[in-house]
C-alpha positions in Angstrom: 100.6 111.9 132.7 104.0 110.4 131.8 106.9 112.7 131.1 106.9 113.7 127.4 110.0 112.9 125.5 111.1 113.4 121.9 111.8 109.7 121.8 110.7 107.3 124.6 113.0 104.3 124.1 112.6 103.2 127.8 108.8 102.7 127.5 109.2 101.0 124.2 111.8 98.6 125.7 109.5 97.8 128.6 106.9 96.5 126.2 109.3 94.0 124.6 111.6 93.5 127.5 111.4 89.7 127.8 112.3 89.2 124.2 115.1 91.8 124.2 116.6 90.4 127.4 116.4 86.9 126.1 118.2 87.9 122.9 120.9 89.7 124.7 121.4 86.9 127.2 121.6 84.4 124.3 124.5 86.3 122.8 126.3 86.7 126.1 126.0 83.0 126.7 127.4 82.2 123.3 130.3 84.7 123.7 130.3 85.3 119.9 130.2 89.0 119.9 131.5 89.7 116.3 130.2 88.0 113.1 128.0 85.7 115.0 125.2 83.8 113.3 122.6 86.3 114.5 124.1 88.9 112.0 123.4 86.7 109.0 119.9 85.8 110.3 119.2 89.5 110.7 120.4 90.3 107.2 118.2 87.6 105.7 115.1 88.8 107.7 115.8 92.5 106.8 116.1 91.7 103.1 112.9 89.7 103.3 111.1 92.6 105.0 112.2 95.0 102.4 111.6 92.7 99.5 115.3 93.1 98.5 117.8 90.7 97.2 120.4 91.4 99.9 121.0 93.3 103.1 124.5 93.7 104.3 124.8 94.9 107.9 127.5 97.4 108.9 128.6 99.5 111.9 126.4 102.6 111.3 124.5 104.6 108.7 127.4 106.9 107.8 129.6 103.9 107.1 126.9 102.5 104.9 126.9 105.7 102.7 130.7 105.7 102.5 130.9 102.0 101.6 128.3 102.5 98.9 130.3 105.2 97.3 133.5 103.1 97.6 131.7 100.2 95.8 131.0 102.4 92.7 134.6 103.1 91.9 134.1 106.8 91.6 137.1 109.0 90.9 138.3 112.1 92.7 136.4 115.1 91.4 133.4 113.1 90.2 130.2 114.9 91.1 127.5 113.5 93.4 124.2 115.4 93.6 122.4 115.4 97.0 119.9 117.7 98.8 120.7 120.7 100.9 118.3 119.9 103.7 119.5 116.8 105.5 121.9 115.6 108.2 125.5 116.3 107.4 126.5 112.6 107.0 125.0 112.5 103.5 127.3 115.2 102.1 130.2 114.5 104.5 130.9 111.1 103.0 130.9 112.5 99.5 133.6 115.0 100.5 135.6 112.3 102.5 135.8 110.2 99.3 137.4 113.1 97.4 134.3 113.6 95.3 132.5 116.9 94.7 129.2 117.3 96.5 126.7 119.1 94.3 124.1 120.4 96.7 120.6 121.2 95.4 117.4 122.7 96.8 114.4 120.8 98.2 110.6 120.9 98.0 108.8 123.1 100.4 106.1 120.5 101.2 107.9 117.2 101.8 111.4 118.6 102.3 112.8 116.1 99.8 115.1 116.8 96.8 113.6 119.1 94.2 113.5 117.3 90.8 113.8 120.6 88.8 116.9 121.6 90.8 118.3 118.1 90.3 117.9 118.3 86.5 119.7 121.7 86.4 122.6 120.3 88.4 123.5 117.4 86.1 126.8 118.0 84.2 129.3 115.9 82.3 131.1 115.2 85.6 128.0 114.0 87.4 128.3 110.3 88.3 125.7 109.7 91.0 122.5 111.0 92.6 122.1 110.5 96.4 118.5 111.3 97.3 117.5 111.4 101.0 114.1 110.0 102.2 113.7 112.7 104.8 111.6 112.5 108.0 109.9 109.3 106.9 108.7 109.4 103.3 110.3 108.7 100.0 111.8 111.2 97.7 110.1 111.2 94.3 112.1 108.2 92.9 110.4 107.6 89.6 111.8 110.8 87.9 115.1 110.4 89.8 115.5 106.9 88.3 114.5 108.1 84.9 117.1 110.9 85.0 119.7 108.4 86.2 119.0 106.0 83.3 119.0 108.9 80.7 122.4 110.2 82.0 124.0 106.8 83.0 124.2 107.7 86.7 124.3 105.7 89.8 121.6 106.1 92.5 122.3 105.6 96.1 119.3 106.0 98.5 119.9 107.5 102.0 117.1 105.7 103.8 118.2 106.4 107.4 114.8 107.9 108.2 112.2 106.1 106.2 112.6 102.4 106.6 109.3 100.7 106.0 107.9 103.4 103.7 106.4 102.3 100.4 106.8 104.2 97.1 104.2 103.7 94.3 105.3 104.1 90.7 103.0 105.4 88.0 102.5 101.8 86.7 101.2 100.7 90.1 104.3 98.9 91.2 105.2 99.4 94.8 108.7 99.2 96.3 110.1 99.8 99.7 112.3 102.8 100.5 116.0 101.8 100.1 115.3 99.2 97.4 114.9 101.3 94.3 118.4 102.5 93.6 121.6 100.6 93.0 122.3 100.7 96.7 120.2 101.7 99.6 121.7 102.8 103.0 120.1 102.8 106.4 120.9 103.6 110.0 119.9 101.7 113.2 120.8 104.6 115.5 118.7 104.1 118.7 116.2 106.9 117.8 115.5 105.6 114.4 112.2 103.8 113.6 114.2 100.6 113.6 116.9 101.3 116.2 119.3 99.2 118.1 120.9 99.9 121.5 124.1 101.3 120.1 125.2 102.1 116.5 124.3 100.1 113.4 123.5 100.3 109.8 122.9 98.3 106.6 123.4 98.4 102.8 120.6 97.1 100.5 121.0 95.9 97.0 119.3 93.6 94.5 122.6 92.7 92.8 124.4 89.5 93.8 127.7 90.9 92.5 127.2 94.2 94.4 126.3 92.4 97.6 129.5 90.4 97.4 131.5 93.6 96.8 129.8 95.5 99.7 130.3 92.5 102.1 134.0 92.4 101.2 134.5 96.2 101.6 133.0 96.3 105.1 135.4 93.4 106.2 138.8 95.0 105.4 138.4 94.1 101.7 138.7 90.4 102.3 136.6 87.3 101.5 139.1 84.8 102.8 140.8 85.7 106.1 144.1 87.6 105.7 143.7 87.7 101.9 142.7 91.3 100.9 141.3 91.8 97.4 140.7 95.5 97.8 141.2 98.3 100.2 138.2 98.2 102.6 137.1 99.3 106.0 136.2 97.7 109.3 132.5 98.3 109.6 130.7 95.3 111.1 127.5 95.2 113.0 128.1 93.4 116.3 126.2 90.3 117.2 124.4 91.9 120.2 122.9 94.6 118.1 121.9 92.1 115.4 120.0 90.1 118.0 118.2 93.2 119.3 117.3 94.3 115.8 115.9 90.9 115.0 113.4 91.3 117.8 112.6 94.9 116.9 112.2 94.1 113.2 109.2 91.9 114.1 107.6 94.9 115.7 108.5 97.5 113.0 105.1 97.6 111.3 103.4 98.0 114.7 105.8 100.8 115.5 105.0 102.5 112.2 101.3 102.3 112.8 101.8 103.9 116.3 103.7 106.8 114.7 101.1 107.2 112.0 98.3 107.3 114.6 100.2 110.1 116.5 100.8 112.0 113.2 97.0 111.7 112.4 96.2 113.3 115.8 98.6 116.2 115.1 97.3 116.6 111.6 93.6 116.8 112.7 94.5 119.2 115.5 96.5 121.6 113.4 95.1 121.4 109.9 93.0 124.6 110.3 95.3 126.4 112.7 96.6 129.7 111.5 100.4 129.9 111.4 101.0 126.2 111.2 101.8 124.2 108.0 101.4 120.5 108.7 103.7 118.0 107.0 102.8 117.3 103.4 102.0 113.6 102.7 103.2 112.6 99.3 100.7 111.1 96.9 103.1 108.4 95.9 104.8 107.5 99.2 103.6 106.3 102.6 104.9 108.3 105.6 106.4 106.4 108.5 107.0 109.6 110.5 110.5 109.4 111.8 109.8 113.0 112.6 106.7 115.1 112.8 107.9 118.4 111.4 105.7 121.5 111.1 106.5 124.8 109.4 105.6 128.1 111.1 104.2 131.0 109.3 104.3 134.4 111.1 105.0 132.6 114.4 108.3 132.9 116.3 109.8 129.5 116.2 112.3 130.2 119.0 109.6 131.7 121.3 107.3 128.7 120.6 110.1 126.3 121.4 110.9 128.1 124.6 107.2 128.1 125.6 106.9 124.4 125.0 110.0 123.7 127.0 108.5 125.8 129.8 105.6 123.3 129.7 108.0 120.3 129.8 107.4 119.6 126.1 110.6 119.0 124.1 110.8 120.2 120.5 113.7 120.0 118.1 115.0 121.9 115.1 116.0 119.6 112.2 118.0 121.4 110.7 118.8 124.9 111.8 121.7 125.5 109.3 121.5 124.4 105.6 124.5 122.4 104.4 125.5 125.0 101.9 126.2 127.4 104.7 128.1 125.0 106.9 131.7 126.0 107.5 132.9 122.5 106.4 131.5 123.2 102.9 132.5 126.8 102.6 135.0 125.8 99.9 132.2 125.0 97.5 131.4 128.7 97.2 127.7 128.3 97.3 125.2 131.2 97.8 122.0 131.5 99.7 120.1 132.8 96.7 120.4 129.4 95.0 118.6 127.6 97.9 115.5 129.7 98.6 113.4 126.8 99.9 116.0 125.3 102.1 116.8 128.8 103.5 113.1 129.2 104.3 112.5 125.8 105.9 115.6 126.0 108.0 114.1 129.2 109.5 110.6 127.8 110.1 110.7 124.1 110.8 110.0 122.6 114.2 109.7 119.0 115.1 107.3 117.9 117.8 107.6 114.8 120.0 107.2 111.7 117.8 107.6 108.1 118.9 105.8 104.8 119.4 104.7 105.4 123.0 102.8 108.7 122.7 99.3 108.5 124.1 96.2 110.7 123.7 96.7 112.5 127.0 100.3 113.5 126.0 99.2 114.5 122.5 96.3 116.6 123.7 98.7 118.3 126.2 101.2 119.1 123.4 98.5 120.3 120.9 96.8 122.5 123.6 100.2 124.1 124.5 101.0 124.9 120.9 97.5 126.4 120.3 97.7 128.4 123.5 100.9 130.0 122.4 99.5 130.9 119.0 96.4 132.4 120.5 98.5 134.5 122.8 100.9 135.7 120.0 
């Protein structure tokens, strides 16, 4: 049996090695490493895949979030609502912009932003909602967009973990994650479902005017070289990464199906197992399983994690500390009692290996180890 990894990028690379190597060599031969034509080609192909008007590539997913906020001309002190249970980048950029993060609780099943908590958090100073499509499926966007329209709020989607996921509206309309708000943001960090071999990100929008603004912001605020229309940043996707992503984008649906197959295996194995709550699959969103995250009930997470590691099975905790308790956000004065679901899931979640190269032998070994531990507990 192959060594089990949380993410097996090496095996994935071997399957598409000739195409990847050819793409890299093509860029090296051209010696156009920044703003090469491959970047524009990737942007067009990504926009087409997502069914979006525009995709603007940038240096990483965190930059995408920051640039999105910059593009909306928010003022210091304006409030942006976002969930408590997510990677720090989502809230970090809000604070970096001098805005006020308004952190709210999440759902216990899909871990995404709780609509009722969101409703209660809207004030006269609220200017934007920043939902996160966590672990591979969409937040419930229809009520979010309705709230945004009713209160004249911007919506920025953090789609770093759910690229390729589809959301179905009550009228039957289907849209891809990252294409429903004013701006969508994604990451191409290597471990992501669509990952490059370094850092990378993108901004998605359906507006021609917004696309031009975002493109200007990521390039030092200039459209014409040395003529700066606004204060921007330097956040470009390099040509090598664009060439790699063009190859991997062609395989993204195949990668998603492989993840879903592995998730089905886990689901079937654990659905009647005492002490394990399998991931909830939303009725209005497909799940592309960036992570396969279970919750434990009456089972010691730390002991299970140690047991798995003793069997050479990696497991990760995403995320052990809620954002409202991070030292960086102590100044917000938030209290644990206002985030009961996030507090609970941070104590009980455990992510099992999930990637495109998991085979049945590995999956059986992982499942058997988990069940053995539970039976011995």
